[in-house]
N, C-alpha and C positions, 0 to 999 in steps of 0.2 A: 864268519863266511860261505855263504854256499859256494858250490861248483857248478859252475854252468857247462853245459855239456855243447860245442860245438856243433851244426844240423845240418848247417849247409855243405856242399862240396867244396873241394879246393880250387882254387881261381876262377871262386862263382862269380866274383869283382871285376866291375869294367874299370878299367883306367883308361883315360882318355889327354889326350893335349899334351900341351908341354908343362901345364901344372899338373897334370897326372893327378886328377881330382879321384877321389874315392867314393862309390856307388856301393851305399849302404843296403840300399832296397833288395837285394836275395839276401841279405843276413839273416839267422834265425840261430837263437838259443835256447836251450832247453834247462828245465830242471822239473823233474816228476812229472807231474801233469802240466807246469807253467810252461808260458815260453817268452821270450821279450825277443821282439821283431817291430822293424818300420817299414815304412813302404816309400821311404824319403830317399835321398842321395846321401843326404846326410843329418844327423838328429831325428826330432818326431817317432824315439821309441815308446814302445807300447809295451804292457803286461797283460799277459792273457793264459787264461787259464780254458783248455780246449781252446774253441773260436770265439769266447767269450772277452772281450775286453774286460779288464778288470780294474785299473787303474782310473784316476778319473782323468775326464775328458780333457786335454790342454791344448791352449791356441796351436803353439810351437810345439809339443811334444816336448819327451825329458831326453837328455841327454843316457848314452848309452850307460855311464857311470849313477847318472840319476835313478833309473830304471831300476835298474843291480838292486840299488839301495832301496826302492820303491819295495820292491822283491822281499828283501831281508826281513824289511820292517812287518810286510804282508805275513811271513810265515812265520814271525816271531809273536805276533797277535793271536795268531790260528793258533800258535803251539805246535807247528810243524817244524820248526827247527829249535 
């Protein structure tokens, strides 16, 4: 399993209302030249190499766990891990 580094600052996320929803849109995680990020409040995670999205475009995006697994499989196929 790869170790992702959190690249966003502490307290970057917005908490709002009684339900305290979590806004992931400012989250950013990295591994070497690869990044996992989203522009959505929840879900919609994608994998990037630099600024280029490398995972297939999906309608609703992936969960964070799904994006991490996709990146790990991609790196294994490329022989980078």
